[in-house]
Structures are given as C-alpha cells and as structure tokens.
C-alpha positions as CSV (number, residue, x, y, z in Angstrom):
1,M,50.5,63.3,35.7
2,A,48.0,63.7,33.1
3,A,50.7,63.7,30.4
4,A,52.1,60.5,31.9
5,A,48.7,58.8,31.8
6,A,47.8,59.8,28.3
7,P,46.8,56.9,26.0
8,L,49.2,55.6,23.5
9,P,48.7,56.3,19.7
10,I,46.6,53.6,18.1
11,D,49.3,52.4,15.9
12,I,51.6,51.6,18.8
13,R,48.7,49.7,20.5
14,L,48.1,47.8,17.5
15,M,51.6,46.8,17.3
16,Q,51.6,45.7,21.0
17,A,48.5,43.6,20.3
18,T,50.0,41.9,17.2
19,A,53.2,41.1,19.4
20,N,50.9,39.7,22.2
21,I,49.0,37.4,19.5
22,L,52.4,36.1,18.2
23,W,53.7,35.3,21.7
24,V,50.4,33.4,22.6
25,A,50.5,31.6,19.3
26,V,54.0,30.6,19.7
27,A,53.4,29.5,23.3
28,L,50.6,27.3,22.2
29,G,52.6,26.0,19.3
30,L,55.2,25.0,21.5
31,V,53.0,23.2,24.1
32,A,51.2,21.4,21.4
33,M,54.6,20.2,19.6
34,A,55.9,19.0,23.1
35,I,52.8,16.9,23.6
36,A,53.0,15.4,20.0
37,L,56.8,14.8,20.7
38,A,55.9,13.0,23.9
39,A,53.3,11.1,22.5
40,R,55.8,9.9,19.4
41,W,58.6,9.1,21.8
42,Q,56.7,6.7,24.0
43,V,56.3,9.0,26.8
44,F,53.0,7.7,27.2
45,A,53.6,4.2,26.1
46,V,51.5,1.4,27.3
47,R,53.4,-0.6,30.2
48,S,50.9,-3.1,30.8
49,I,47.8,-5.1,29.3
50,C,44.8,-6.3,31.4
51,W,43.2,-9.4,29.7
52,S,39.6,-10.2,29.9
53,R,37.4,-12.8,28.3
54,S,34.6,-11.6,26.1
55,P,31.9,-13.3,24.1
56,A,32.8,-14.2,20.6
57,P,31.7,-11.7,18.0
58,A,28.7,-12.2,15.8
59,A,29.1,-13.0,12.1
60,S,27.9,-9.7,11.2
61,E,30.4,-7.9,13.5
62,T,33.1,-9.9,12.1
63,R,32.2,-9.2,8.5
64,S,32.3,-5.3,9.5
65,E,35.8,-5.3,10.7
66,P,37.5,-4.2,7.6
67,M,35.2,-1.1,7.3
68,A,35.6,-0.4,10.9
69,A,39.5,-0.7,10.6
70,A,39.5,1.7,7.7
71,A,37.5,4.4,9.6
72,A,39.9,4.4,12.7
73,P,41.0,7.6,14.2
74,L,44.5,9.2,13.4
75,P,47.2,8.5,16.0
76,T,47.2,11.4,18.7
77,D,50.6,12.7,17.8
78,I,49.4,13.2,14.2
79,R,46.4,15.0,15.4
80,L,48.3,17.2,17.9
81,M,50.7,18.1,15.0
82,Q,47.7,19.1,12.8
83,A,46.3,21.2,15.6
84,T,49.7,23.0,16.1
85,A,49.8,23.7,12.6
86,N,46.4,25.2,12.5
87,I,47.1,27.3,15.5
88,L,50.3,28.8,13.9
89,W,48.5,29.5,10.6
90,I,45.8,31.3,12.5
91,A,48.2,33.3,14.6
92,V,50.3,34.2,11.3
93,A,47.0,35.4,9.5
94,L,46.1,37.4,12.6
95,G,49.5,39.0,12.9
96,L,49.5,39.8,9.5
97,V,46.0,41.6,9.6
98,A,47.0,43.5,12.7
99,M,50.4,44.7,11.1
100,A,48.6,45.6,7.7
101,F,46.0,47.6,9.8
102,A,48.8,49.4,11.9
103,W,50.8,50.2,8.6
104,A,47.5,51.6,7.0
105,A,46.7,53.6,10.1
106,R,50.3,55.0,10.3
107,G,50.5,55.9,6.6
108,Q,48.1,58.0,4.6
109,V,45.5,55.3,3.7
110,F,43.3,57.2,6.3
111,A,44.5,60.7,5.7
112,V,42.0,63.4,6.8
113,H,40.8,65.1,3.3
114,S,38.0,67.5,4.5
115,I,37.0,69.3,7.6
116,R,33.4,70.2,8.4
117,V,32.7,73.2,10.4
118,E,29.5,73.6,12.2
119,G,28.1,76.1,14.8
120,E,29.0,79.8,15.2
121,V,31.3,81.1,12.5
122,T,30.1,85.0,12.6
123,R,33.5,86.4,13.4
124,N,35.7,84.0,11.2
125,S,35.0,82.5,8.0
126,V,35.3,78.6,7.4
127,S,38.3,79.1,5.2
128,T,40.1,81.2,8.0
129,I,39.3,78.6,10.5
130,R,40.7,75.7,8.4
131,A,43.9,77.8,7.5
132,N,44.5,78.7,11.1
133,A,43.9,75.1,12.5
134,G,44.8,72.9,9.6
135,P,48.6,73.1,10.0
136,R,48.4,72.1,13.8
137,L,46.7,68.7,12.9
138,A,49.1,65.9,13.0
139,G,48.4,62.4,11.9
140,N,45.4,60.5,10.1
141,L,41.8,59.7,10.9
142,F,43.0,57.2,13.5
143,T,46.3,58.8,14.9
144,L,45.0,62.1,15.3
145,D,45.0,63.2,18.8
146,L,41.4,64.6,19.4
147,A,42.7,66.8,22.4
148,A,45.4,68.5,20.3
149,G,42.9,69.1,17.7
150,K,40.4,70.5,20.0
151,H,43.2,73.1,21.1
152,A,44.3,73.8,17.7
153,F,40.6,75.0,16.9
154,E,40.2,76.8,20.2
155,S,43.6,78.8,19.4
156,V,41.7,80.5,16.6
157,P,40.8,84.1,17.4
158,W,37.2,84.4,18.9
159,V,36.6,80.6,19.2
160,R,35.6,79.8,22.7
161,Q,35.0,76.1,22.6
162,A,35.6,73.5,19.9
163,I,34.3,69.7,19.8
164,V,36.3,67.7,17.2
165,R,34.9,64.3,16.1
166,R,36.0,61.7,13.5
167,M,33.9,60.9,10.6
168,W,34.4,57.7,8.6
169,P,36.3,57.6,6.1
170,D,38.3,60.6,5.7
171,R,36.5,63.7,7.7
172,L,36.7,65.7,10.6
173,T,33.6,67.4,12.0
174,V,34.2,70.5,14.3
175,S,31.5,72.1,16.4
176,L,32.4,75.8,17.2
177,E,31.2,78.2,19.8
178,E,32.4,81.7,19.6
179,H,33.2,84.3,22.2
180,R,30.4,87.0,22.7
181,P,32.1,90.1,24.0
182,A,30.5,91.7,27.2
183,A,33.3,94.0,28.3
184,L,36.9,95.0,28.0
185,W,39.4,93.8,30.3
186,G,42.1,96.5,30.7
187,D,43.3,97.9,27.4
188,E,44.0,94.8,25.4
189,R,41.9,91.9,26.3
190,L,38.2,91.1,26.3
191,V,35.5,89.3,28.6
192,N,32.9,87.1,27.2
193,T,29.3,86.6,28.7
194,Y,30.7,83.7,30.7
195,G,33.1,86.1,32.5
196,E,36.2,84.6,30.8
197,V,39.1,86.7,29.5
198,F,40.2,86.1,26.2
199,E,42.3,87.7,23.3
200,A,41.2,88.9,20.0
201,N,41.4,92.0,17.9
202,L,39.7,95.0,19.6
203,G,39.0,96.3,16.0
204,D,36.7,93.7,15.4
205,V,34.5,94.7,18.4
206,E,31.5,96.6,16.8
207,D,30.0,97.8,20.4
208,D,31.7,101.1,21.2
209,E,30.0,101.2,24.6
210,L,31.4,98.2,26.2
211,V,32.4,98.8,29.9
212,T,36.0,98.5,30.8
213,L,36.8,96.1,33.7
214,R,40.0,96.7,35.6
215,G,40.7,94.4,38.6
216,P,43.0,91.7,39.8
217,E,43.7,88.5,37.7
218,G,40.8,86.0,38.2
219,S,38.2,88.5,39.3
220,A,36.5,89.1,35.7
221,R,33.5,86.8,36.3
222,T,32.8,88.5,39.7
223,M,33.0,92.0,38.2
224,L,30.9,91.2,35.5
225,V,28.2,89.9,37.5
226,L,28.3,93.1,39.7
227,Y,28.3,95.5,36.7
228,T,25.4,93.9,35.4
229,K,23.5,94.8,38.4
230,L,25.2,98.4,38.9
231,A,24.4,99.3,35.2
232,T,20.7,98.7,35.8
233,L,20.9,101.1,38.9
234,F,22.7,103.9,37.2
235,E,20.3,103.9,34.5
236,A,17.9,105.8,36.7
237,L,20.5,108.7,36.7
238,D,20.7,108.7,32.7
239,A,24.2,107.5,33.0
240,R,26.2,104.7,31.8
241,I,28.9,102.9,33.4
242,D,32.2,103.6,31.6
243,T,34.7,101.9,33.9
244,L,34.4,99.6,36.8
245,W,37.3,99.1,39.1
246,L,38.2,96.6,41.8
247,S,41.4,97.2,43.9
248,G,43.8,94.5,45.4
249,R,41.9,95.2,48.6
250,G,38.5,94.8,47.5
251,S,37.4,98.3,47.1
252,W,34.9,99.1,44.2
253,R,34.6,102.5,42.2
254,V,32.9,103.2,39.0
255,E,33.5,106.0,36.4
256,L,30.4,107.2,34.4
257,D,30.1,108.4,31.0
258,T,29.5,111.8,32.4
259,G,33.1,111.8,33.7
260,A,31.7,111.5,37.4
261,Q,33.5,109.0,39.7
262,V,31.6,107.0,42.4
263,E,33.4,105.4,45.4
264,L,31.4,102.5,46.4
265,G,34.0,100.9,48.7
266,R,34.5,97.4,50.0
267,G,32.2,94.7,51.3
268,T,29.9,91.9,49.7
269,A,28.1,92.3,46.6
270,D,24.7,92.9,48.4
271,E,26.4,95.7,50.7
272,V,27.8,97.4,47.7
273,L,24.6,97.2,46.0
274,A,22.6,98.5,48.9
275,R,24.9,101.9,49.2
276,A,24.6,102.4,45.4
277,Q,20.7,102.0,45.6
278,L,20.8,104.6,48.6
279,F,22.9,107.0,46.3
280,V,20.9,106.8,43.2
281,R,17.5,107.2,45.0
282,T,18.7,110.5,46.9
283,V,21.5,112.1,44.8
284,G,19.0,113.6,42.4
285,Q,17.7,116.0,44.9
286,V,21.2,117.2,45.7
287,T,22.0,117.9,42.0
288,A,18.5,119.6,41.4
289,H,19.0,121.8,44.4
290,Y,22.3,123.2,43.3
291,Q,21.9,123.0,39.5
292,R,25.1,121.4,39.0
293,P,26.2,118.0,37.6
294,L,27.8,115.1,39.7
295,E,31.5,115.4,39.8
296,Y,32.6,112.8,42.5
297,A,30.8,110.9,45.2
298,D,32.2,108.8,48.2
299,L,29.9,106.3,49.5
300,R,32.2,104.9,52.2
301,H,30.4,106.7,55.1
302,G,27.9,104.1,56.2
303,E,24.5,105.5,55.8
304,A,25.5,108.6,54.3
305,Y,27.8,109.8,51.6
306,A,29.7,112.8,50.4
307,V,29.3,114.5,46.9
308,R,31.3,117.1,45.0
309,L,29.4,118.9,42.3
310,R,31.0,120.5,39.3
311,G,31.5,124.3,39.6
312,I,30.9,124.2,43.5
313,S,34.0,124.1,46.0
314,T,33.8,123.0,49.5
315,T,37.3,124.0,50.2
316,P,37.8,126.2,53.3
317,G,39.0,129.7,52.4
318,A,38.1,129.4,48.9
319,P,37.0,132.8,47.2
320,V,33.1,133.1,47.0
321,A,31.8,135.0,44.1
322,K,29.9,138.1,45.0
323,P,27.2,139.6,42.7
324,A,28.4,142.9,41.0
325,R,27.2,146.2,42.5
326,K,25.0,148.5,40.4
327,K,26.5,151.8,39.9
328,R,24.5,154.7,41.1
329,P,23.9,157.5,38.4
330,I,25.7,160.6,38.9
331,H,23.3,163.7,39.2
C-alpha cells in the first residue's frame, strides 16, 4: 500500500501540470471563439428598436460628435478574438516554460555535483561513505528520491541513521549517526546502545570485553536492559558477565568471565533481579567457608539456591580424600 501511494517524480508531475494548463487554455479559447462567432453571425442580432423622443443636443455636443465617434469602442466580436489570442499566447508561454523546466529537471542541468557529510564519521571516512552510497543515488537534485538516498547511506557499515537534504543548486547534505556497539549478538552481529541489532565487521570493534547476548530474534533490547542491571550486581563478586542467555521459554542464564554459570530462571525483570541480589549478597559466605571458587549456581528454588564449587563434589558415593597416616618409627 505504501509503494502504491508513493508520490510521482517531479518531472512527471510537471508534464501533467503542463498538459492540464494546455487543456484549460484550449477550452477557454474554444469558448471565446464560440462567443465571437456567435456575435459575428448575428446570433445576438437586434430584432427590434424602441424609439423615444429626446431633447435636441446642444451646439457644443453637436460639435464634439466626430471626436466621440473616433473614440467608439471596438465591436464585441473583435474584442473577443483579441482576448482569445491573448489567452492562447499566455497558455503557450506557460506550457513552454513548464516543458523547459521538466526537461531541465530530467536532464543533467541540476545534477548533484557534491555531497556534504555531517555528524559522526569515526568508523568511516567521508570518501568511503561517498564511494559506498554514491553509486546508489539515481537522478538529479529534483528527481532524486530522498527516501532511497536515506536507505543508500544507511546501508553503509556502521551508519545507524541518515538524514538527506537538498541544497541549491547542486549539492546534497547528509547528517549521519553511527552505531555505538554495546554487545555482541550471537557470533556475527552487534547490538547498539539502542538495543538494535546491526551487521558490521567485528574486527573493527576495539572493546574486547563486550558481553555476548544470545536469545530469540527481537529480544535484543530487553536483554540489553537486563544485562545493564545484572552487570552492576555481579561487580560485587569481582566478576564480569561474559554471556547472557535467554531461552525460547523465557529462562535466563549468565556465564561469568571466571567460567561459572548461574541459572537465573524465568519471571519478570524485577523477579530475576531480586533472585540475583539475594545470590550476590550471600554466596560470598559459602565460597569463603569452603575456600573454593564458584562453578555453578541454580537460583530456580524460590527463596534458596544451590551451588557447586570447583573441587568439591556433592555426588553420592563419591570417594572422599583421607589424610595420609604418619608412619611409626621402627625401633
């Protein structure tokens, strides 16, 4: 529906306007000519004369008769023919002007000769942006589709948003906003600070500590918001979230840079954060008591949680290391 309602190019609209002007001029000319012919062919001829007595004109009035006769107006049919000719000349002039403007708009008279790039260009040079987007721009200053131009510039890597404006007489001004990476999305894409997924060369990313988000399509914004809050909590454990998972069933899990995994379970963001706060506040007592680092934690137990510490097994029947006996000296 949007494509069907798209406006016609300016040159097509100018040609249509020219045709409309010519049609109106022809119609007016035909009407004027019809009135002139009707006047000449006695259609409006005088059929009767009504006589009335009037006082004799004064001498001064009689002497000015020749001058009055000289200034008598032209017949109606002559004036109508002159008006018709004037209308046709005006219509032809307007049509020629419109056609000339349409020809100039379609041709190279208003070709775009320069592109001015404004805004953030830290990831791309101006020459790179022009080289990538320039070949996709079709038309001149008037016929260029600004929506297509916007799409051409936004297809350049790292460009999030582009605003394209015409500048008289032969220049385009483009305001750019670049993506600022906030996280990795899977193995090949990135998430910007707005929670939008975009594609770019991962080798261009200088930050080696970006978190990796793994979840269903369309969940990047929600995941980024929760990650920001969880990252602040886990800083109390001197740990950084390396990966944040969200399953298709809505279950959350984090992997820390220490290699430990923490199952956060399902629920609203507030419920998940409440469980994480309880865990962060108390797990330090457990690790300090056993002097072992955290390996795994399961927070899906309501008001409690289960942990597994590295080097300590809770499997039934597992052999327990016993201290070595001291050998008695032989006398």
